[in-house]
C-alpha positions in Angstrom: -10.8 -14.0 -42.1 -7.9 -16.3 -41.3 -7.7 -18.7 -38.3 -6.6 -16.8 -35.2 -7.3 -13.3 -36.7 -9.8 -10.9 -35.2 -13.2 -10.5 -36.8 -13.8 -7.3 -38.7 -15.2 -4.4 -36.6 -18.9 -3.8 -36.8 -19.9 -1.0 -39.2 -19.9 2.5 -37.5 -22.6 5.1 -37.8 -22.8 6.8 -41.2 -19.9 9.1 -41.7 -17.9 7.6 -38.8 -15.3 4.8 -38.8 -16.1 1.4 -37.6 -15.3 0.8 -33.9 -13.5 -2.3 -32.7 -14.1 -3.3 -29.1 -11.0 -3.4 -27.1 -10.0 -6.6 -25.3 -9.8 -6.7 -21.5 -7.8 -3.6 -20.5 -7.7 -4.1 -16.7 -3.9 -4.4 -16.7 -1.4 -2.4 -18.7 0.8 -4.3 -21.0 3.7 -2.0 -21.5 6.7 -1.2 -19.3 6.4 2.6 -19.6 3.4 2.8 -17.2 3.4 6.3 -15.7 6.2 7.6 -18.0 4.1 10.6 -19.0 3.2 11.6 -15.4 6.3 13.8 -15.1 7.0 16.6 -17.6 9.8 14.8 -19.4 10.4 13.5 -22.9 8.3 10.5 -23.8 9.8 7.0 -23.9 11.5 5.9 -27.1 8.9 5.2 -29.8 6.3 7.6 -28.4 5.5 11.1 -29.3 4.1 13.9 -27.1 1.4 16.2 -28.3 1.2 19.6 -26.7 -1.3 22.2 -27.8 -1.8 25.7 -26.3 -4.5 28.2 -26.9 -4.9 31.8 -25.6 -8.2 32.0 -23.7 -7.9 35.6 -22.5 -6.3 37.1 -19.4 -7.2 37.8 -15.8 -8.2 35.9 -12.8 -11.8 35.3 -14.0 -10.7 33.7 -17.2 -8.1 31.5 -15.4 -10.8 30.3 -12.8 -13.3 29.6 -15.6 -10.7 27.6 -17.6 -9.6 25.7 -14.5 -13.2 24.8 -13.6 -13.9 23.6 -17.1 -10.8 21.4 -17.0 -11.4 19.9 -13.6 -15.1 19.4 -14.2 -14.4 17.4 -17.4 -16.2 20.0 -19.6 -13.1 20.4 -21.9 -12.8 16.6 -22.2 -16.5 16.1 -23.0 -16.4 18.9 -25.6 -13.8 17.0 -27.5 -15.7 13.7 -27.3 -13.9 12.0 -24.4 -16.2 9.7 -22.5 -15.8 10.2 -18.7 -16.4 7.0 -16.8 -17.6 6.1 -13.3 -19.6 9.2 -12.8 -16.6 11.2 -11.7 -17.6 14.9 -11.2 -14.1 16.2 -10.9 -10.9 15.2 -12.7 -8.1 13.5 -10.8 -5.6 10.7 -11.0 -8.2 8.1 -10.0 -11.0 9.3 -12.3 -10.5 7.6 -15.7 -11.5 9.0 -19.1 -11.4 7.3 -22.5 -11.0 8.8 -25.9 -14.0 8.2 -28.2 -12.2 5.8 -30.4 -11.4 3.4 -27.5 -14.3 1.3 -26.3 -13.9 -0.8 -23.2 -16.6 -3.2 -22.3 
């Protein structure tokens, strides 16, 4: 390790990559804050990922999918850690992907 460089991340669980703790993320450090809120092209240097899946048809399927999304079940199923005990999704209810750890 050279002076001024970050220490190596701790070893991860067997079969999983090591995890590096993120520094203080209380403030955003890029100018594009909110740039993906609207349905427009991402800012230069960013790529958008859009995936669609056919779940079925009809009102019951739509309501079940909407409930799963708004109650974080789809997020949790893919490993996203929902924070602050939010029971329903919304702009003020943060979620973190599993590879990003915030103290």
